[in-house]
C-alpha positions in Angstrom: -23.2 127.1 117.5 -20.7 124.6 116.1 -18.0 123.5 118.5 -18.4 124.6 122.1 -15.5 125.7 124.2 -14.9 123.4 127.2 -14.0 124.9 130.5 -11.0 123.2 132.0 -8.7 123.7 135.0 -5.0 123.4 134.3 -2.4 122.4 136.9 1.3 122.6 136.4 4.5 122.9 138.4 6.5 124.3 135.5 7.2 127.9 134.9 5.4 129.2 131.8 2.7 127.8 129.6 4.4 124.9 127.9 2.0 122.3 129.2 -1.1 124.3 128.1 0.1 125.4 124.7 -2.0 122.9 122.9 -5.1 124.0 124.8 -4.7 127.6 124.0 -4.2 126.8 120.3 -7.4 124.7 120.5 -9.2 127.7 122.1 -8.1 130.0 119.3 -9.1 127.6 116.6 -12.5 127.0 118.2 -13.2 130.7 118.6 -12.3 131.4 115.0 -14.7 128.6 113.9 -17.5 130.1 116.1 -17.0 133.6 114.8 -17.1 132.4 111.2 -20.2 130.3 111.8 -22.0 133.2 113.5 -21.1 135.6 110.7 -22.2 133.2 108.0 -25.6 132.6 109.6 -26.2 136.3 110.0 -25.1 137.0 106.4 -27.5 134.3 105.1 -30.4 135.6 107.2 -30.0 139.3 106.3 -31.8 139.2 102.9 -34.7 137.2 104.3 -35.0 139.6 107.3 -35.0 142.6 105.0 -37.8 140.9 102.9 -39.8 140.3 106.1 -39.3 143.9 107.2 -39.6 145.5 103.8 -42.6 147.7 104.6 -40.9 149.1 107.7 -37.5 150.0 106.1 -37.4 153.4 104.5 -35.2 156.4 103.7 -36.0 160.1 104.2 -35.2 162.9 101.8 -32.8 165.7 102.7 -34.4 168.2 105.1 -33.6 171.3 107.1 -32.2 170.5 110.6 -33.1 171.7 114.1 -30.7 174.2 115.5 -31.2 174.4 119.2 -30.2 171.1 120.8 -29.7 169.8 124.3 -27.9 166.6 125.4 -28.4 165.3 129.0 -26.3 162.6 130.6 -25.1 161.8 134.1 -22.3 160.1 136.0 -21.4 158.7 139.4 -18.2 158.2 141.4 -17.0 154.9 142.7 -18.6 154.7 146.1 -16.5 155.3 149.2 -17.3 152.8 151.9 -16.5 152.5 155.6 -18.2 150.0 158.0 -21.1 152.4 158.7 -21.6 154.9 155.9 -21.2 154.7 152.1 -20.7 158.0 150.3 -21.0 158.7 146.6 -21.4 161.6 144.2 -23.8 161.7 141.3 -24.1 164.5 138.7 -26.2 165.4 135.6 -25.0 167.6 132.8 -27.1 169.4 130.2 -25.1 170.5 127.2 -27.0 173.3 125.4 -26.0 173.7 121.7 -28.0 176.7 120.6 -27.7 178.7 117.4 -30.3 181.4 118.3 -29.4 185.1 118.7 -29.4 185.1 122.5 -28.4 181.5 123.5 -28.6 180.3 127.1 -25.5 179.3 129.0 -23.6 176.4 127.3 -23.9 174.1 130.3 -26.3 173.3 133.2 -24.5 171.1 135.8 -25.9 169.6 139.0 -24.3 167.6 141.8 -25.4 165.6 144.7 -23.2 164.2 147.5 -25.0 161.4 149.2 -24.3 159.2 152.2 -26.4 156.2 153.2 -25.9 153.4 155.8 -23.6 150.9 154.3 -26.0 147.9 154.8 -28.6 149.9 152.7 -26.2 150.8 149.9 -26.3 149.1 146.5 -25.1 150.1 143.1 -28.8 150.0 142.1 -29.5 152.8 144.6 -26.6 154.9 143.3 -27.6 154.5 139.7 -31.2 155.3 140.5 -30.1 158.6 142.2 -28.1 159.4 139.0 -31.1 158.8 136.8 -33.4 160.9 139.0 -30.9 163.8 138.7 -31.0 163.4 134.9 -34.8 163.7 134.9 -34.6 166.8 137.2 -32.2 168.3 134.6 -34.7 167.6 131.8 -37.5 169.4 133.7 -35.3 172.4 134.6 -33.9 172.8 131.1 -37.2 172.6 129.4 -38.7 175.1 131.9 -36.0 177.6 131.3 -35.1 177.3 127.6 -36.8 176.7 124.3 -34.8 173.7 122.9 -35.9 172.2 119.5 -34.8 168.7 120.7 -33.7 167.4 124.1 -31.7 164.2 123.8 -31.6 161.9 126.8 -29.3 159.0 127.5 -31.1 155.6 128.2 -34.6 154.4 127.6 -37.9 156.1 127.9 -39.2 152.9 129.6 -37.0 153.4 132.6 -40.0 152.9 135.0 -40.3 149.2 133.9 -36.5 148.7 134.0 -36.3 150.1 137.5 -39.2 148.0 138.7 -37.3 144.8 137.6 -34.2 146.0 139.4 -36.2 146.5 142.6 -37.5 143.0 142.4 -34.0 141.7 142.1 -32.9 143.8 145.1 -35.5 142.3 147.3 -33.9 138.8 147.2 -30.3 140.0 147.8 -28.9 138.5 151.0 -26.4 141.3 151.5 -28.5 144.5 151.2 -31.3 146.0 153.1 -33.4 147.1 150.2 -35.8 149.5 151.9 -33.9 152.7 151.1 -33.9 151.9 147.3 -37.5 150.7 147.2 -38.8 153.7 149.1 -37.0 156.0 146.7 -38.3 154.1 143.7 -41.9 154.3 144.9 -41.7 158.0 145.6 -40.3 158.8 142.2 -42.2 156.3 140.0 -45.3 155.1 141.8 -46.9 158.3 143.2 -49.3 160.3 141.0 -47.4 163.6 141.5 -43.9 161.9 141.5 -41.1 163.0 139.2 -41.7 160.3 136.6 -45.3 161.5 136.1 -44.0 165.0 135.5 -41.5 163.7 132.9 -44.2 161.7 131.1 -46.4 164.7 131.0 -43.6 166.9 129.6 -43.0 164.4 126.8 -46.3 165.4 125.2 -45.3 169.0 124.7 -41.5 169.0 124.4 -39.6 167.1 121.7 -37.6 164.7 123.9 -35.7 161.8 122.3 -34.1 159.0 124.3 -31.0 157.4 122.7 -29.6 154.4 124.5 -25.8 154.2 124.4 -26.0 150.5 123.3 -28.6 148.4 121.6 -29.2 145.5 123.9 -31.8 142.9 124.5 -33.3 140.2 122.4 -37.0 141.4 122.1 -36.8 142.1 118.4 -34.9 138.9 117.5 -37.2 136.8 119.6 -40.3 138.2 118.0 -38.8 137.6 114.5 -38.1 134.0 115.4 -41.6 133.5 116.9 -43.3 134.9 113.8 -40.9 133.2 111.3 -39.8 129.9 112.8 -37.9 128.8 109.7 -35.6 131.9 110.0 -32.1 130.7 111.0 -30.6 133.3 113.3 -27.8 132.4 115.8 -29.3 132.1 119.3 -26.7 134.5 120.6 -27.9 137.3 118.3 -29.3 140.4 120.0 -31.1 143.5 118.7 -27.7 144.8 117.6 -28.5 142.9 114.4 -30.2 146.1 113.2 -26.7 147.5 112.5 -26.3 144.7 109.9 -29.8 144.6 108.5 -30.0 148.4 107.7 -28.0 150.1 104.9 -26.5 153.6 105.5 -29.2 156.2 105.9 -32.0 153.7 106.3 -34.5 153.6 109.2 -36.6 150.8 110.5 -39.9 152.0 111.8 -41.3 154.0 113.4 -43.5 151.6 115.3 -45.3 151.6 118.6 -42.9 151.0 121.4 -45.0 148.2 123.0 -44.9 146.2 119.7 -41.4 145.0 120.5 -41.0 145.7 124.2 -42.7 143.8 127.0 -43.5 146.2 129.8 -43.6 144.8 133.3 -45.8 147.3 135.1 -49.3 148.8 134.7 -47.7 152.3 135.0 -45.5 151.6 132.0 -48.3 150.1 130.0 -50.4 153.3 130.4 -48.0 155.4 128.4 -45.9 153.1 126.1 -48.8 153.0 123.5 -48.0 156.7 122.9 -44.3 156.1 122.4 -42.7 155.5 119.1 -39.4 153.8 118.5 -37.2 153.5 115.4 -33.7 152.4 114.4 -31.5 154.6 112.2 -28.3 153.6 110.4 -26.0 156.7 110.1 -24.5 157.3 106.6 -21.4 155.1 107.2 -21.2 151.4 106.3 -19.5 150.4 109.6 -21.7 152.5 111.8 -23.9 150.9 114.4 -27.6 151.6 114.3 -29.0 154.2 116.7 -32.2 153.6 118.6 -34.6 156.5 119.1 -37.6 156.7 121.4 -40.0 159.7 121.4 -43.7 160.6 121.9 -46.1 160.1 119.0 -47.0 163.8 119.0 -43.8 164.5 117.2 -44.2 161.9 114.4 -44.8 164.8 111.9 -41.3 166.1 112.7 -39.5 162.8 111.9 -37.9 163.8 108.7 -36.3 166.9 110.3 -35.3 164.9 113.4 -33.5 162.3 111.3 -31.7 165.1 109.3 -30.5 166.6 112.6 -29.2 163.3 113.9 -27.4 162.7 110.6 -25.7 166.1 110.8 -24.7 165.8 114.4 -23.5 162.1 114.3 -19.9 161.2 115.1 -18.8 157.8 113.7 -15.8 157.8 116.2 -18.2 157.8 119.2 -21.3 156.3 117.5 -23.2 159.1 119.1 -24.5 162.6 118.4 -22.4 165.6 119.4 -24.7 167.1 122.2 -24.7 163.7 123.9 -20.9 163.3 123.5 -20.4 166.6 125.2 -22.8 165.9 128.0 -21.3 162.5 128.6 -17.7 163.7 128.6 -18.4 166.6 130.9 -20.4 164.4 133.3 -17.6 161.9 133.5 -15.0 164.6 134.3 -17.1 166.6 136.8 -17.2 164.1 139.7 -15.7 165.0 143.0 -12.5 163.3 144.3 -14.4 161.4 147.1 -11.4 159.4 148.2 -9.3 162.5 148.7 -12.2 164.3 150.4 -12.9 161.4 152.7 -9.2 160.9 153.6 -8.9 164.5 154.6 -12.0 164.3 156.8 -10.8 161.2 158.5 -7.3 162.7 159.1 -9.0 165.8 160.6 -11.2 163.6 162.8 -8.0 162.0 164.3 -6.2 165.2 164.7 -9.1 166.9 166.5 -9.8 164.0 168.8 -8.4 164.5 172.4 -9.8 161.4 174.0 -7.5 158.4 173.5 -10.3 155.9 173.5 -12.2 157.7 170.8 -9.1 158.3 168.9 -8.3 154.6 168.9 -11.8 153.8 167.6 -11.6 156.3 164.8 -8.1 155.2 163.9 -9.1 151.5 163.9 -12.5 151.6 162.3 -12.3 154.6 160.0 -8.7 155.8 159.3 -6.2 153.0 160.1 -4.3 153.8 156.9 -2.9 157.0 158.3 -1.1 155.8 161.5 
């Protein structure tokens, strides 16, 4: 794209930015030029892209909506580390928005307080524990209630995503990956593991995955491969759907594997049954929403889109059941720092042996004394 920004190191013995004023002005001018060039390329490409995708872009007529909805999302705390153990909290929240005569409880909340040896800890392990709890919430809610739709945060292809993260973890020089890898295999690779149960549930329960953000370049890259004369900025991602589609239009549905390259045989076994589409809510400035669901529910698509249209919030770029689930999950985490500080203080106060007290004070709770 146009003019590239040059990384420079500035040295000065003067107070303030007088010596670098010109460089900052140049930065602003260059960024403005880049933004304008990017926007012009996208604007020029949109009509051609719409022509290419003409058969896949459509609208649905007004339809009745589903009434009994569930949104599931999870959260985690900042991990609390000491030299030996790392402790963190994960939770998953199901928000049940039912309009039936005898609705179930409004929320289903679950928590896990987890400690692992610090050398074995990674943010990957923590986020995996959070995703596992969300899947458990899905199974429990669909066992105990009759929801019309269950909305899940993230991607239905999480098995392939986690496989890639495990491969990255293996080459980290700072982490012992065994704890994470063993957990991944137990959940995703065993025939009776949690993931197999979730995949089986998708065939009979209307579950829709909605990623918070449209990321990746799989769609753009495929367009460029199949249409080499198409001039799209190399920086463009699948977020371009938000610009291609007009309000109330959908792109798709099409088979999930058409656009996504799966990385494992387990993922390839089920993605042929998964449908994906992009929907632009009825606001010009809204971002497109990506939906992933099992092919068994293709006949319900018109009613599904009508439900999402009704529940959509332009302020959050999300549907209301998911907004509630996300907000509650973020606010339900434990105060681990306060809890850990209280435990360490108690350990010092209870210790009668001066040597042990010194060890505890130095290695665990030196901030108190």
